[in-house]
C-alpha positions, 0 to 999 in steps of 0.5 A: 124563797128561791135562790138563783144561780149562774149569772145571778151570783153576786160579787164576792162577799155576797150570797146568792140572792133570793126572790120574795114578793114583799120585804118588810123592814122593821120588827115592831108591831106594825112591821109584823102586822103587815108581814103576817097579813101578807103571808096569809094572803099567799105572798112570799114574805120576808121581814128583817129587824135590826135588833130583837123583835119589839126591842124599841117602841113596841115594848115601851108602851103602857101595855094597853089595848084601848080606844084612847078615852082622852082622844075623844076630847081631841074629836078623834072619833074615827080613831077611837072607834077604829081602836075600840073595834080592834080591841074586840078583835084582839081580845078574841085573837090572843086571850092569853096575853090580852085581858079585860081591865077596869079603869077608875077615873077619880073626878076632879070638878075643876079639871073636867065637869061630871057631865063631860065625863059622862058623855065621853064614857057614853060615847066610849061604851058605844063607839065600838062596833061589837060588844065584848061579853066580858067588858062591863059598861061604864058607871059612876062610883062612890069612892067613899064606899067602893074599895077602889077609893081606899088607896086614894086621898080623902078629897076624892069622893066621886069617880067613874069606872070603865073597861079596856084591856091590858096586853103583854106588848112585846109578846104580841109582836112575837106571836105575830112573828111566829104566825108569819113563820108558821104560814111560810114567811121568814123572820130575820132578827138582828139583821140590818137592811144596809142597802135598797136599790130600786128599778122598775120591777123590784127592789134589790136589798142587801141585809147584814146579820149582826153575827157577821158573814156575807151580805144576803141579797134579796130581790123584792117586788115591793118594799115596806118601810116599817122602821118606826122612829128610823122611817125617815132615816131609812128613806134618806140613808138606805133607800135614797128616796126623796120624800116630804114626810115629817115624822114627829118623835115623842118620847114616852116614859114609865116608872114601876114601883112596889104595888100601891093597892091590892085590888085588880083595877087600874086608875086613870088620873087627870093632871093640871096640864090636861094630860092623863097618867095611868096607874096599872097593876103590874106583874103581881107585885108592882104598879106601872105609872105612865106615860109622859109625852116629850119631844125627842130629837136625839138617836132613838137607839139611846133613849132613857127616862129623864129626872124631870120625867121621873119627878113628873110621874111621881108627883102625878100619882102622888096627887091622888094616892094617900101614899106619896110616891118618891123617886127612890121608890122606882124599881124600874123605868123604861122609855120609848120613842113613838114615831107620830105623824106631824100635825098642827098640834103644838103639844106632844101629848095631843099629837095624833096617834092615827097612822098614814100609809104612803104608797110610792109607785115611782118604780117598784112599790114602796109603802111607808108606814107613819104613826099608829097605835099598838091597838090598831096594828092589825087594821094597819096591816090589813090596810097596808096589804090592801094597798099593795095587793093590786100592784102585786097581783094578789087577789086574796082578801083580808083574813086576820079579823077572825084569825087566832094568834099562836096559843090563843085557841082558848075560849075568850076569858077562859085562860083560867080553864086552861090553867085548871086543866093543866093543874090536873094533868100536871099537878106537880107544876107550881101554881104560879109557874103554871099561871104565868106560862098559860098567860104567856104561851096559852095552849102552847104551854102543852108544848113546854110541858111535853114529856115532863113528869116532874120538876127535874124535867124542867131543867136548871132553875135560874130563879123566879120560876125560869127553868132551862126548858123555858129558856131553850123553848124561847131560844129555839122558837121565839128568836131570843138570843140574850138574857134581856130578850128573855127577861124584859121582852119574852117576859118581865122576869127581869123585875125579879132577877139580880145581876148575879142571876142575870149573869148566870142566865147569860152564861147559859145562853152563851154556852147554848149558842 
């Protein structure tokens, strides 16, 4: 980035402006995916996010990298095929935070006939362009004898099992942001874009940090609006650009309860309203249940699960499990707002999850991002930069399909091998801590352990295996600046922290600032 002096100084209260090729507004999964692709093609890139990375939609997912089996019923074959191909790419790129997961589908003949499910699973097995060696094909199950049938009600005697993958969604965003920075881009968190003015050659953008100080002014040859649920508001209130895009906001909520089964498979449950609900092993001691699909008209910054949604999810799971799930069993719940393309579907659950990239070249280029799935973020980023490359004079081609994310340089499916290696060289580290670190940081775990000879070297213990050394690493290298950043996005240790523990961690962070 280049600061300009002399006549280019802005008025009092505003810093000297800088020049970049591309400014991305929005630090969710789509924003970081676009910025990462662009910086890897040699463009000067800056990204700003008004809050923490992944602080809204991108951390409120069902934590899956999947094609979306149910979208086959809506004839979205292109979307499913694209997502399944991306599943293979991401399993290679980040095997430490993305791993195969088997899903059990108990059969309910009155909802969908067995032949329809078999055809759907056959298509699902074959739509992906590449066969992943650790993803097993689908097959039928006898739930009367298979261990996955044990926690289910006796009426479920037949089922099917297929493969997909799970992900630490917020960490996926953080790893992309780390790659942006390591390739020369700049990532600004807790920094709001407050003004964007366009001329024929560039955008003049003003950025305001939550920490205060003068406005930062940036000249960008192109601007990307990846503001998610705020995309339309950004166009109306910040960029002042006329548009005819209609974004459909759909709230999805999840609940977490104490674990309902001992095995390592997940469940996909068909519901009488034709929606599906997942029950997924979560953080060792819990089961994640979701999601809902509810039209949302309020402020995306303030979203929470409703009593009706909690009841719906409890009842949806209780239709299948022998052990009823009660509202008082819920230990945590979260909600997010998905910005989906407006289409002809009346049902929120049937609204398309595909994405639209709208390039506006009435002056300096503006690319608007609408819709999309967590799974297809890399492809979206590639498509976005492919559209921008000609107008920016960028001749370098796509590259991310073979690139590894930070910490992912470990053989696919062999994170256990990394754990075993470090268990030998650092035998003093408790196994649960080493497992968590390797499945969060991958080969970057070695940086966390660097120079440490014993537990005392990890510093103060805040509880649940969180030590000062890890906190310091997250503050320094991963843009964390609050207890919630660490407990709910960089990890899910918040499930194990009580209020006093959280306050103690917050005090440590405040003192370190």
